[in-house]
C-alpha positions in Angstrom: -23.1 -1.4 8.0 -21.6 -4.5 6.6 -23.2 -5.7 3.3 -22.6 -9.2 2.1 -24.3 -10.5 -1.0 -23.8 -14.0 -2.4 -23.9 -14.8 -6.1 -21.7 -17.9 -5.8 -24.4 -20.3 -7.1 -24.7 -18.4 -10.4 -20.9 -18.2 -10.6 -20.7 -22.0 -10.6 -23.0 -22.4 -13.6 -20.0 -22.6 -16.0 -18.2 -25.6 -14.4 -18.3 -26.4 -10.6 -14.9 -28.0 -10.8 -13.2 -25.2 -12.6 -14.9 -22.5 -10.5 -14.0 -24.1 -7.2 -10.4 -24.9 -8.2 -9.6 -21.7 -10.1 -12.0 -19.0 -8.9 -10.4 -15.6 -9.1 -11.5 -12.4 -7.5 -10.7 -8.7 -7.5 -10.7 -6.7 -4.3 -11.5 -3.1 -5.1 -11.4 -0.2 -2.7 -14.1 2.2 -3.7 -16.4 4.9 -2.6 -19.4 6.9 -3.8 -20.2 10.5 -3.8 -23.3 9.5 -1.8 -22.2 6.5 0.2 -19.6 4.9 2.5 -16.2 3.6 1.5 -16.2 -0.1 0.9 -14.1 -3.0 -0.2 -15.8 -4.9 -3.0 -15.3 -8.5 -4.1 -15.7 -8.7 -7.9 -15.9 -12.0 -9.8 -12.7 -12.1 -12.0 -13.0 -15.8 -13.1 -13.1 -15.9 -16.9 -16.1 -17.8 -18.2 -18.1 -17.3 -15.0 -21.8 -16.4 -15.3 -21.2 -13.4 -13.0 -17.8 -12.3 -14.5 -17.3 -8.6 -13.7 -20.1 -8.5 -11.1 -19.8 -7.3 -7.5 -20.4 -10.4 -5.3 -19.9 -9.0 -1.8 -18.7 -5.9 0.0 -17.5 -4.7 3.4 -18.3 -1.2 4.4 -16.2 1.1 6.6 -19.3 2.9 7.8 -17.7 6.2 7.0 -17.7 8.5 3.9 -14.3 9.2 2.5 -12.0 9.2 -0.5 -10.5 5.7 -1.1 -6.9 5.9 -2.3 -4.1 3.4 -2.5 -4.2 -0.2 -1.2 -1.2 -2.5 -1.0 -0.1 -3.5 -4.5 -0.6 -7.2 -3.8 -2.7 -9.2 -1.4 -0.7 -10.4 1.7 -0.3 -14.2 2.2 -2.6 -14.0 5.3 -5.4 -12.6 3.1 -5.3 -9.2 4.7 -5.3 -5.9 2.8 -4.4 -2.4 4.0 -6.4 0.4 2.3 -5.8 4.1 2.6 -8.4 6.8 3.0 -5.7 9.4 2.5 -7.7 12.6 2.9 -9.2 11.4 6.2 -5.7 10.3 7.3 -7.2 6.9 8.1 -6.0 3.4 7.2 -8.4 0.3 7.1 -7.3 -3.3 7.5 -9.5 -5.8 5.7 -9.7 -9.5 5.9 -10.5 -10.9 2.5 -9.2 -14.5 2.8 -12.8 -15.6 2.5 -13.6 -13.5 -0.7 -17.4 -13.7 -0.3 -17.2 -12.6 3.3 -14.8 -9.6 3.4 -14.7 -7.8 6.7 -13.1 -4.9 8.4 -10.5 -5.9 11.1 -9.5 -2.5 12.4 -8.5 1.0 11.4 -6.0 3.5 12.6 -5.0 7.1 12.1 -1.7 8.8 13.1 1.2 6.4 13.8 4.5 7.2 15.6 4.1 11.0 15.3 3.2 10.9 11.6 0.0 11.2 9.7 -1.6 10.6 6.3 0.1 7.3 5.1 0.3 6.6 1.4 2.2 3.4 0.5 2.4 0.1 2.4 5.1 -2.5 1.6 5.3 -5.8 3.6 8.8 -6.9 4.7 10.2 -10.4 5.1 10.0 -10.1 8.9 6.2 -9.6 8.7 6.4 -5.9 9.3 5.0 -3.2 7.0 7.2 -0.3 5.8 5.0 2.7 5.3 5.4 6.3 4.0 3.6 9.0 6.0 3.4 12.3 4.2 3.1 14.7 7.1 3.9 15.2 10.7 0.9 14.1 12.9 -1.8 16.7 13.3 -1.2 18.4 10.0 -2.9 18.1 6.6 -6.5 17.7 7.7 -9.1 18.5 5.0 -10.2 22.2 5.0 -13.6 21.5 3.4 -12.7 23.1 0.1 -12.5 20.9 -3.0 -10.0 21.1 -5.9 -10.4 18.9 -9.0 -12.6 16.6 -7.0 -10.1 16.2 -4.2 -10.2 17.8 -0.7 -7.8 20.7 0.0 -5.5 20.0 2.9 -4.6 22.2 5.8 -1.0 23.3 6.7 1.5 20.4 6.8 5.2 19.7 7.1 7.5 16.8 6.2 6.6 13.3 7.4 8.7 10.1 7.4 9.0 6.4 7.1 7.5 4.0 9.7 8.1 0.3 10.2 5.0 -1.0 11.9 2.7 -4.0 12.1 -0.4 -4.2 9.9 -2.5 -2.7 12.8 -0.3 0.4 13.1 1.9 -0.6 16.1 5.3 1.1 15.7 8.7 -0.7 15.6 10.9 2.1 14.3 10.5 5.3 12.4 12.7 7.9 10.6 12.1 11.6 9.7 12.3 12.6 6.1 13.4 16.1 7.1 16.6 17.2 5.3 18.0 20.4 6.7 19.3 21.4 3.3 15.8 21.4 1.8 12.7 23.3 2.8 10.4 21.0 4.7 7.5 22.2 2.5 9.1 20.3 -0.4 9.5 16.8 1.1 6.4 14.6 1.6 7.1 10.9 1.5 5.0 9.3 -1.2 6.2 5.8 -2.1 9.0 3.6 -0.8 11.1 0.7 -2.1 13.0 -1.4 0.5 16.2 -3.1 -0.7 17.1 -5.4 2.2 20.1 -7.0 0.5 21.8 -3.6 0.4 20.3 -2.3 3.7 18.8 0.5 1.7 15.5 2.0 0.9 14.5 4.5 -1.8 11.6 6.9 -1.3 9.9 9.6 -3.4 8.2 12.8 -2.2 5.1 14.0 -4.1 2.6 15.8 -2.0 -1.0 14.5 -2.3 -2.4 17.9 -1.5 -4.1 19.1 -4.7 -3.6 22.8 -3.7 0.1 22.6 -3.2 1.4 25.6 -5.1 5.0 25.3 -4.2 7.6 24.1 -6.9 6.9 20.5 -7.8 8.9 17.9 -5.9 11.9 16.5 -7.9 13.5 14.8 -4.9 14.4 11.2 -4.2 15.6 10.1 -0.8 18.1 7.3 0.1 17.7 5.6 3.5 19.5 3.0 5.6 16.8 0.4 5.9 18.0 -1.2 9.2 17.4 1.9 11.3 15.5 4.2 8.9 18.2 6.8 8.9 18.0 9.3 6.0 21.3 9.2 4.2 20.8 11.5 1.3 18.3 13.6 -0.7 19.0 14.1 -4.4 17.2 15.8 -7.2 16.3 14.2 -10.6 17.4 16.4 -13.5 15.0 17.5 -16.3 14.6 15.6 -19.5 14.4 17.1 -23.0 10.9 18.6 -22.3 12.2 20.4 -19.2 9.8 19.1 -16.6 10.0 15.3 -16.6 11.7 15.3 -13.3 8.9 16.8 -11.3 6.6 14.9 -8.9 8.6 11.8 -8.2 6.4 8.7 -7.9 7.0 5.0 -7.8 10.4 3.3 -7.4 10.9 -0.3 -8.6 14.0 -2.6 -8.3 15.5 -4.0 -11.5 16.6 -7.6 -12.0 20.2 -6.9 -11.2 19.1 -6.2 -7.6 21.0 -2.9 -7.3 19.5 -0.5 -9.9 16.1 1.2 -9.6 13.7 2.8 -12.0 11.7 5.8 -10.7 8.8 7.2 -12.6 7.4 10.7 -12.1 3.9 12.0 -12.4 5.3 14.4 -15.0 5.7 11.2 -17.2 9.5 10.8 -16.9 11.3 7.5 -16.3 14.7 7.6 -14.5 17.4 5.0 -13.9 19.1 5.2 -10.5 22.4 3.5 -9.8 25.2 3.5 -7.1 22.6 3.2 -4.4 25.1 1.4 -2.2 27.3 4.5 -2.1 26.8 8.0 -0.8 26.7 9.3 -4.4 23.7 7.8 -6.1 23.4 8.7 -9.8 20.2 9.2 -11.8 19.7 9.2 -15.6 16.7 10.2 -17.6 15.9 7.3 -19.9 12.4 7.9 -21.3 9.5 10.4 -21.4 5.8 9.5 -21.9 3.4 11.9 -23.5 1.4 14.3 -21.3 1.3 14.6 -17.6 0.0 12.8 -14.5 1.4 9.4 -15.4 0.1 7.0 -12.8 1.0 3.7 -11.2 3.5 1.5 -13.1 4.3 -2.3 -12.9 7.7 -3.9 -13.3 7.3 -7.5 -14.4 10.2 -9.5 -15.8 11.9 -7.2 -18.3 8.8 -5.1 -19.0 7.8 -1.8 -17.6 4.0 -1.2 -17.8 3.0 2.4 -17.5 -0.4 4.1 -17.3 -0.4 7.2 -19.5 -3.6 9.2 -18.8 -3.2 11.8 -21.6 -3.0 8.9 -24.1 -5.9 7.1 -22.4 -3.5 4.1 -22.5 -1.4 1.5 -20.8 2.0 1.2 -22.4 4.4 -1.8 -22.3 8.1 -1.1 -22.5 10.9 -3.6 -23.0 13.6 -2.6 -20.5 16.2 -5.4 -21.3 18.5 -2.5 -21.9 17.6 -0.2 -19.0 19.2 2.9 -20.5 17.2 2.5 -23.7 13.6 1.3 -23.0 11.6 0.4 -26.1 7.9 0.5 -26.5 6.5 -2.9 -27.6 2.7 -2.6 -27.1 0.0 -0.3 -25.9 -3.7 -0.7 -25.3 -6.1 2.3 -25.4 -9.4 2.9 -23.7 -12.0 5.6 -24.5 -11.3 9.3 -24.3 -13.3 9.8 -21.0 -10.9 7.4 -19.2 -7.7 8.4 -17.5 -5.8 5.2 -16.5 -4.2 5.5 -13.1 -3.9 2.4 -10.9 -2.8 -1.0 -12.1 -2.0 -4.3 -10.4 -1.0 -7.7 -11.8 -2.1 -11.2 -10.8 0.2 -13.9 -9.5 0.4 -15.6 -13.0 1.8 -12.4 -14.4 -0.7 -12.5 -17.2 -3.7 -10.4 -16.1 -3.7 -6.7 -15.1 -6.5 -4.8 -13.4 -6.6 -1.1 -14.3 -8.8 1.7 -13.0 -9.7 5.1 -14.5 -9.5 8.5 -12.8 -11.5 10.1 -15.6 -15.2 10.7 -16.0 -15.8 7.0 -16.9 -14.5 5.7 -13.6 -14.4 2.2 -14.9 -12.3 -0.9 -14.2 -10.6 -3.0 -17.0 -8.8 -6.3 -17.2 -5.9 -6.4 -19.6 -4.3 -9.6 -20.8 -0.5 -9.5 -20.8 1.9 -11.8 -22.7 5.1 -12.1 -20.7 6.9 -13.6 -23.7 6.3 -10.6 -26.0 5.1 -7.8 -23.7 1.8 -7.6 -25.8 -1.2 -6.0 -24.1 -4.9 -6.7 -25.0 -8.2 -5.6 -23.4 -10.3 -8.4 -22.0 -13.3 -8.0 -24.2 -15.5 -10.2 -22.0 -14.9 -8.2 -18.8 -17.8 -5.7 -19.4 -21.1 -4.5 -18.1 -24.2 -6.6 -19.1 -25.6 -5.3 -22.4 -22.6 -3.1 -23.0 -20.8 -3.0 -26.4 -17.5 -1.8 -24.8 -15.1 -3.6 -22.5 -14.7 -2.5 -18.8 -17.2 -2.3 -15.9 -18.7 0.5 -14.0 -19.4 0.1 -10.3 -22.2 2.7 -10.5 -25.9 1.7 -10.7 -27.0 -1.9 -11.2 -23.6 -3.5 -10.5 -23.5 -2.1 -6.9 -27.1 -1.1 -5.8 -25.9 -0.3 -2.3 -24.6 3.0 -3.6 -26.5 6.0 -5.1 -24.5 8.4 -7.2 -21.2 7.8 -8.8 -18.9 5.1 -7.5 -15.2 5.7 -7.9 -12.7 2.7 -7.7 -9.1 3.2 -6.7 -6.8 0.6 -5.3 -7.6 -2.9 -6.7 -5.7 -6.3 -6.3 -6.3 -9.8 -7.4 -6.9 -12.7 -5.0 -4.0 -15.1 -4.5 
């Protein structure tokens, strides 16, 4: 099934010239507990009569658990979206926002399965983390905290491929000095100027009972050769180094921040050498800190236990300083965020009971954050939108958004 619904006429009520010239959309990867996974087009044009409404959607035709997409929309208007627990990746064409469509999908690639993060390279290829060796990690049918339990699995690797899953090169993340039940590539940062890549290793299996992963891996980018695995050291609380998450390159082009899902923030230097050095620089409250954004000299971090998005000034990388935070309701647990091309608007999802989407205004001069009060459900007295019910009548039951990006 491919459902397309047009509300463009209503969206033009505000001003035809403004709407045509500056129309902005969100592409949101979502699924319901009683429906197929779909890519939704949401009106994100401030002042539009349909601001915050689902305008169109493209269905995969299969029920799954939508997970990460690419962090930004590719220049060709294509978007890779990951149904992690099915081990399947979908490629969408959203260059015509009101006519999104599925181009293709693929499963295991180059002997690896269950991809997580996709990063487009300057040569047009896509560098991708695959958590497991092919054939492992299929859902067992049991559920833990709303997520499918996975079957037996072992260390995966990195793959350089095209957007349709055709392989150019790959490299195993196996380190003979570390048990292969502790290394599961999660996210990756290519650094072409140094011929390096940094990857993290958190397992997406919710039933993984082994010691939490504290490893970061250093690669040679040109041939995807693993050079070194090194462990982050605990912070003052004792566990901030566990569950390594998202790496981001700092403005100097040679230092990296790595966040952890245990809410630690680490500075990594000496990447060009065989002795990279990591330093704990900040701890956020709670656990399960989600996706961050690095923009200019600000680090924006989702902090679920605080029900907040936090803005940190990192002009001095060794001493980050909080400058602003925006809080949502107690039933929301912020997880995914993405920023638009102006660097002034952020989309944020919630992994909590609310399962809502928010738009947050960001001031790049001061780091100040503010909830967009107009991005809300019709008749609601609170900001944020739900995809459940009237906003997306194709679904019955609860609709859960995950990856979301702005149009270009």
